[in-house]
N, C-alpha and C positions, 0 to 999 in steps of 0.2 A: 367853834364847831365847824364841820365840813362846809356848811352853807357860807360862812363868812369867808372861808378860804376860796371857795368857788367864785363868790362875788368879787373878792379882792382880785383874783386872777383875771376876772372879766374886766375890771377897771384897769388893771395892768395892760391887758390886751388893747384897750382903748388908748391909754396914754402912750403905749409903745408903737402905735401905728405910724406916726410921723417918722420916727427913727427907723423902724423896720422897712418902710418904703424906700429908704435910701440904700439899704443893703440887700434888699430882695434880689435884685438883678445879679449881684455878685455871688450870692451864696445859695440860692434855692436850687440851682441845677446841681451844684456839688452835693448838697444835702440829699437830693432825690437819689443820686447815684449811690451815695454812701449809706443810705438807709438800710439797716438790717432789722428785720422783723423776727421776733421770737415767739414761738407757739406757747404762750403761757396759759395756765389753767384759768378758768373763769368760775365764779360761784355757781353752784348747782341749786336749782329751785327745788324746794320741798313742798309737799302738800298741794294746795291751790285747786283741789277739786271744786267743781262748780257747786254752789250752795243749794242743797236739796233736802227737803224735809223727809223724815222717815220715822219709824217707831222710836228711834234713839236720838233724833236730831230735830231741833227747831231752827227756823230762819225768820229773821225780822228785818224788814227794809228800813233804811234811814233816808230814803229818797224823799223829796219834798222841797219846801222853801227853807233855805238856809240864810243866815246873815252873812254879809259880804263887805269887805273893805279892801280898797286898793292901796298899796304902798306908794309913797312918793318915788318917782322914777330916779330922782337924784339921791335918794336915801333908802335903798331897798332893804337894808338890814335893820332898820329902826325897830320893826316889830319884834325881832329876836332880841335886840339889845334891851328894849323896854319890857320884854316878857309879856307880849299881848296874849300869849297862850295861857298865862297864869290866871286870867279872869275872863269874863265875857268881853267879846270884841267891842261891844257898845260902850264899855267903860274906858276904852282907849281912843276910839274914833267913832264918828257917826257911821252907822251901817246902813246898807240898803238890802232889800230882799233879793235873793238870787236862787233860781230853780236848780235843783240837782236831780237827775243828770242833765247837763247842758253846757255848751260853751258859753262863757260870759261875754264874749265880744260883741254880740249883736243884740243883747237884751236891753241895754240902756239907750238913751238918746244923746249922750255926750260922747267924748272921745275915748271911752273905755276900749273901743274896738282896737285901737292901735297901741294900747298900753304895753310897755316892755318892762319885765321884771316880776316882782312878787305881788300876789294877792292873797287875802286871807278869808277863810270860811269858818263859821262855827254854828252849832245848833245844840239844843238840849234834848235829852231822851231819857226815858225811864227803863230800868231793867227790873223784871219781876223778881220777887223774893225766891220763887221756885227755881230760878237759874243758879242759885248759890249752892244747891245740893248736888254734890258729887258730879259736877259737869265742868267742862272747860269752855270758855267763850272766846270767839274769834271775831275780829274786825277785818272785813274784806272790801277792797275797792276794785271795781271792774277796770277802771282806768282813770288816771289823772295825768294831764299833759301840762308841762313836760316832767317836772321834778316835784315831788311831794314830800312834806314833812307833817307828821300827824302826832297830836297830843290827845290824851284822854285825861280829863280832870287835871290839866296842867302838867301831866307827866308824859314825857316823850315816849312814843310807841314805836314808830317806824319811819324810815326814810326810804324813798324809792325813786330811782331815776330811770325813765323810759316811758314815754307815752304809749297808749293803746294796749297795754298789757296789765294783767291783774297783779295785786300784791295783797298781803295779809299779815296779821300779827295777832298773837294771843294777848288778850286783855283781861283774863280771868281775875288777876290780882289788882287790877287798876279800877275796877267798877265799884259803884255803890249799889248794892242789891236792895230792891224795894225802895229805891230813892232815885233822885234826879242825877243825871250825869251830863257832862259837856264834852263834845268833841270839837277840836280845832284843827284846821288844815291850812298849811301855807303852800301855795302852788307858784312855781317859777316857770315862766314860759320862755326864758331866754335860751337861744340856740347859739352855740359857738362851734369852733372847728373840731371839737372833740366830743360833741353830742351826736346822737343818732335820731333824727337827721341833723346835718350840719347847718350852720348859719354864722352870721357875723354881727357883732354889736359895735356900733361907731357912735361917736359924739360929734354932732354937727351944729353949726350955728342956726338959730331961728330968730324970729322977731323979738323974742323975750330974752335972748342970750344964747344958751346952748341947750340942746336936747339929745336924748339917746334914741337911736334908730336901730331897729332889727331888720336885717336884710338876709335873704336866702335866695338860692337859685332855683329851687323847685317851684313848680307852677300850680300851687294850691295854697289856700290861706292857712296861716299858722294859728288855727283855733286853739284855745286853751281853756283849762278849768277841770272840774270834776265831770268827766264825760260819760261815765257809765255808773251803774247802780252801786250803792254802798249798803252792805249787809252786815248785821251781827248774826252769828249762828253758833249753835251749841254742838259740842260733841261729848261723848262719854270720856272719862279719864283716860282710858285706853281706846284708841279709835283707829279706823281705816284712814290712813293719811294719803295713800296714793294707790291708784289702780291703773295698770298699763295693759292694754288689750291689743293683740294682733290676731289675724284671721287667715284662713287658708281654705281652698276648695279642691275637691278631687278633679281629675282631668275632665270628667264629664259633667262637672258642676252639680252633681246630685247630693254630694256629702260635704258638709261644712265643718270646719274646726275653729273653735274660739280658744285662744291661749290667753290666760290671765295671770298677772303677777301683782301681788298686793304688798304694800309696806304699811307697817303699823307704828304708831306713836303712843307711848304711854308706859307707865310703870309695870303693868302686867306683862308687857313684852319682854321684860328683863328678869322675871322670876323663874328660877330654874325648875321649880315644881309645877309650873303652870304652862303647859305646852299649848299655845294657841294654834287654831286651825281655821280653815275657811270652808264654808258651805256655799257653793256657787250654784245658782239656779238660773236657767235661761228660758224665757217665756216668749211665745210668738205674739203677733199683734192682737190676737184674740184672748191673750192671757193664759193660753194653755202651756203647761210645762213641757218643753221639748228636749231638755237635757239638764242633767245635774251631776255634781261631783263634789267630793270632799277632799281637801288638800291635806298634806302633812304639815309639819312645822315650817317648811319652806314657803308656804302661803302662796302657792301657784299651782296651776294645773291646766287641763285641757277639757273642753266640752265638745262633744261630737253631735252634729245635727243631721239626721237622715230621715226623710228628704229635707234639703235646705232650700230656702228662698234667698238667692243672692241679692246683694245690693247692686242695683243697676242705675246708671244715669238716666235723667229725664229723656224720653223719646227713644231710648235704646231698648225698652222693655215695657210691656203693658202695665207692670206694677213697679214703677221706679221708686228708689228710696226706701226699700223694705228694711225695717229696723226690728230687731229683737230687744227685749229688756233683760239686761244682766243684773241679777240680784246677788250682792256680795254680803254674806253674814259672817261676822267675826265671832268665833266661839272660844270659850275658855276650855280647860281640860275636862271639866264636868259638863260640858255642852251648855254652859251658861251663855246666853246671848249678850255680847258686849256692844256690838255696833252693827248697823245695816246701812248700806249705800247702794243705790241703783243708778244705772246709766244705760243709754241706748247703744246698741251695737249693730253695725252693718257688716255682713259677711261678704268679703270680696277679696280678689287678688289683683295686684298691679304687676305689670311687666314692661320692660322697654329694651330696645336694641338700637342699632345704627339706623333703622328704618321706621320703626313703629313705636307707638305707646299702646299698651293693651290693658283692658280691664276684664277680668274673668275670662282671659284668653282671647277676647275679641278686640280687633283694632279700633281705636277711638279717633274720631276727627273732632277737634275742639271747635266750637262756634259760640262765641260769647263776646265779653266786654272787659275792658278796664273800667273800674268804678271809683267812686269816692263815697265815704260816709259824710254827707254834706246835705244840709237843707236850710231853708230860710229860718231865721230867728235862732233856732237851737244849734246851728252850726254842726259840729260833730257829736252832739249829745245823742244818747240812745233814744230812739223813738220807735216804739213797737208798731204804731200805725204805719209809719213810713216804711219800715222793714217789710211788713206784710204787703203793702202796695208794690214795693220793688220786686218781691218774688212773684207776685201776680203778673207783673209786666214782663219779667224774665220768661215766664212760662208762656205768656201770650205771644211773645215774639219768637219763641222756639229756640232760645239759647239753652245750651247744656252746661255752660261753665262761665266763671269769671275769675279775674285775678284781684286779689285784695290790695290793689294799688292805693297808696304806696306804704302800707302799714297794716298791722293786724286789725281785723274787724271785730265787732262785738261777739262775745261767746253766744249770745242769743241768735245772731245771724248764722253762726256756724252750725248751731243745732237745727235751724230752719233749713239750711242747705242739705244736711243729712236727711231730713224728712222729705224733701222735695226732689232729691236726686240731682242736685246741681253740683257739679265738680268745681273744686276750688284750687287755684294756684295760690298758695298761701305765702304772702310776701312780708318780709321784715321791714322795719321802718328806715332802712338805709336807702336814701335816694340822692342822686347826683353826688355820689361819694367821691371825694377828692382829698388832696393833701394827706395822704396815707401816713399814719403814725402808729406807734405801739399802743398809745392810749386809745385811739380810735378803733384799732383792731380789737382790743379787749371789750369795748362797749358793743361793737358790731356783733362779736361772737356771743356776748351776753343776750343781746336782743333776740338772736336765733335760738339760744338755749331756752329762754323764757317762752318763746313762741312755740317751739316744738313740744316742750313740756306741757303747754296748755292745750295744744291741738292734736297731739299724736293719736288720740283715740277716735277722731272723727273720720268716718268712711269717706265723707265728701272731699277731704283734703287728699289730693292725688299728686301734688308736686310742691316743693319748697322753692320759693324765689328768694335769692340771697341779696338782691339789690335791684334798683331801677335806675337805668341810665347812669351807671357809675363811669368814672373817667378811666376806662379800661385801656386807653392808649398810652397812659402815662408810665413812667419808668418802673415804678414799684408795683404796678397793678398785677403783674404775673405772680409774684410771691404772695402778695396780699390776698388775692382771691383764691389761690391754691390753699392757703391756710384756712380761709373762711369755708371753702367747699369741703375740705377734708374734715373740718370740725363738725360741719352739718351732717356728713355721712357718719361720723362717729356716734352721733345721737340717734340717727334713724337711717337704716340701710334699706328700708322697705319702699321709699319713695325717691323718684329722681329729682335732681337739682337743676334749676335754671336761673337765669337772670335776664332782665330786659335790657338789651344793649343797644346803644344809639350811635356809637362810633362806627366808622366804616370797617368792614371786615378785615381789611388789609392792616388796620392799626390795632386791632383788638388783641389783648394779651390774656383775657380771662376765659375765653371759650373752651380752651383745652381742659379746664377744670370742671366744666359743666357736663351734665348728661344730655340735656336738651337745649338747643340754641333758640332763644327768643330775640327778635329784633324789632325796634321801633323806627318807623320812617314815615315822613309826611310829604309824600310826593304831591305836587300841585298846591302845597300850602306853604310850608317853611322853605321848601326848595321848588323852584320853578312855579311860583305862585300863579294860579289861574290856568296853567297849562294842562288841560285835561288830556292832551295828546302825549304827555310825558309821564304817564303813570304805569300802564300795564307792562310794558317791556322793562322798565326800571325795576319794578317789583320782581318780575321773573328773574332778571339778571342778578339782582342782589341775593335772592333766596338761594339760587344756584351756587353763587360764590360762597356763601356761608357753608352750605353743605359740602362743597368741594374741599374747602379748607379743613373742616372738622369731621366730616363723615358722621354727622349726628342728625337726628330728626330736627326739623325747623318749624317754628311757629312765628307768624307775624303778630306780634303782641300789641302793636299800636299802629293805627292809621286813621285818618279822618280830616275833617275841615270844620272850622268855626262857622256856625249857622245862626243867624238872627231869626227867631221864629216870626213868621208872617211876612218876611221879605221875599218877594218873588220877582225874578228877572228871567226873561227869555230873549236871546240865548243865556245859558247859565253864566252867572257872574259870582265872584267870591263873596262869601257871607250869605248868599241866597239859598233858599231851600232847594232850588233846582241844582245848584252847584254841589251841595252835599250829596244829593242823590246821584249825580253823575260821577262824583268821586268814588262813591261806593261801587257803582256799576263797573267802573274801569278796574277796580281792585278785584271784583268778583271774577272778571275775565282772567286776570293773572292767577288767581287762586285755583281756578279750574284747570288751568294748564299745569300748575305745579302739583296738583293732586295726582295727576297721571304719573308722576315720577316716583311716587310711593313713599317718599321721605318727608313730604310736607304734611304736617298733622294738625294745623289749626289756624284760625283767623279770629282776631279779637279787635273789635271796633273801639276806638277811643272817642267818645266816652259814652257810658250808659246815660248819664244826665248831666246837664249844665251844672257848674259848680263855681264857688267863689275862689278868687285868687287875691294876691296883693294888688294894690292899685297900680296901674300902668296904662299908658295910652294905647297899648295893644289889646287891652282887655276891657270890653264894655260891660261892666257889671260882673265880670268874671270870665271863665272859660266857657265858650258856647259850643263846644264840639259834641255836646250830648245829642243822642238820638231822641232823648226826651228832654223836656224843659226841666228847670229846677223844681217846678211844681208837678213834675211827673206826668206831663201830657205829651203825646207823640208829635214829632215833626214829620214832614213828608217822608223822609228817608226811613223812618221806623217801619212804614208799611212795606217799602221795598225790602228792607232787611228781614222782615217777617216772612215774606214769600221765599227769600233766599234760604233762611235757616230751616223752614219746614220742607223746602224742596230737598235740601241736603239730608234732612232726617228721613224722608221717604226713600231717597236713593241709597243711603248708606245703612239705615237701621230699619227700614220698612215700616216706619210710623205712618199713620194716616193724617190727611189734611184736616184742619178744623173747618167746620161748615162755613164760617164767615171769611175764609182766607181770600177768596176771590168774589168780587162784586159782579152781580149780573149786568150784562151789557145789552145783549140782544139775542133773539132767536134767529139764527142764520140758516135754518133748514127751510128750503124752498118747497 
């Protein structure tokens, strides 16, 4: 099966390293020059609507404590050969309890944290007898990192490669109704040069002989496991498989339009004498019907709302994140109700040119963060309490946006962003992209196809990021990113495309394919460490250079400094809270100069909160560039940044200051 092929190839990669190192110098340059990339088709995602209950659908969670086994690193395919999936895992190996959803790395007290290769999960569950009657049953995973193989009652169901994105399969004919069932999952965390993101597997000597080591260049920990919720859900035999929504506003923003397109799956869709149609109803926040329409057999149409309440970002309007509820009813020829699905809709427009980014016709200045889905113990596992805390902090500090660095975030967090008016630069999992190849290109495009299919209906998503810090100075970067960017536009022309670039502008070959230029730079940290006097002018000069070269809007998508909470030094010194505050202040001065030029449209701090990385002597327990600690408590710079973001909000969007923004000092009236 494919798993064996992939693992065999990985071993080949390990065994071939010694020989390859001898010839790399001779051939790699020639290969790079000769590389011709072909724009091949990638598989198209079907379905994948977020599981929601309705009159015609039921949803059951399989979250909880599962059984868990790790494979031997030296024998990762043993479980497949010995068919562990054919019976309970405990019959093959001793199991331990493992929470789902969660990363498995930090749960135990042994060396599971650094395990490379496959691990196995299983659990039992019941399916009610009532589900057997004229329904279809689907198994859906919110995310498994990196590659997943799934069996139900010993029968293979689905294989999926790509972390941070959902996948599902129909299991109607594999279940025991009114009886017990077993689900088994094998997860492989190995990253190689053709995965997204990339990594390397090497075999190195240790005290016991040899061991396998995973390495990667990106600066966050490669957490793995079943990261997001697992659901069983039902649909009717003929059901609403996909809903795509776009919106528009009149020039005066008083009239809104919602365009909807529906795809149907099921036998009734193919019956000549049964013409299916859609009844679409739009309700406001109070549950009042504000628009409705009935489609023809094309299963699409338009709803008009007059007067409309547009979706606005946080602090740009007194009622940000306004959402309507769209109710889609699938009806047969005789108006028999076949299926119902509901989703939230925000009505807004996006626009961009060589100078500006606009929402609902109004220029936007982004003020926000790069972030990570990361927390103590659960790693990248979905945590609703943490998510709510993070959004409270985003609003407390006055941010209006963040980038999903460096992978798609949970669907629940996207829904939360919709509701709170937080704009999202939605990033695929391509990070530090290098060694461009045809196979890598295909998987990179697939990651974007899956991301856009999942998130296209979210009003909070205002931009697609096709990579973070790719090696865009290399020979093939021009054609590679032209293909990636054009493919992204073919999927969605309503949002601009960016990428967070770290190479100098004089070396970059990707910017011409982007709509908005984002650049990462760590003045006074990775370059000229400690030199606070070498920040402001460097930032101004580089932003001007990017704009001069490409004549496109510019965002500084990363800047910052590692900061150890509680370390205070005066004068400011690297790693101290004073130094982080000074670094921010010098950047603020540059940003204000750049804002006067009209084409500088945003500033994003790196990072929202401290996060875990691979072990290295440059990282004390992880990356400490967070404005908040990993426990989500503010460092000194958070209070400065809060004043900055609210000051920008008042200046640009006429928002009011929070009552506690400034601390009383003294009454100076004599």
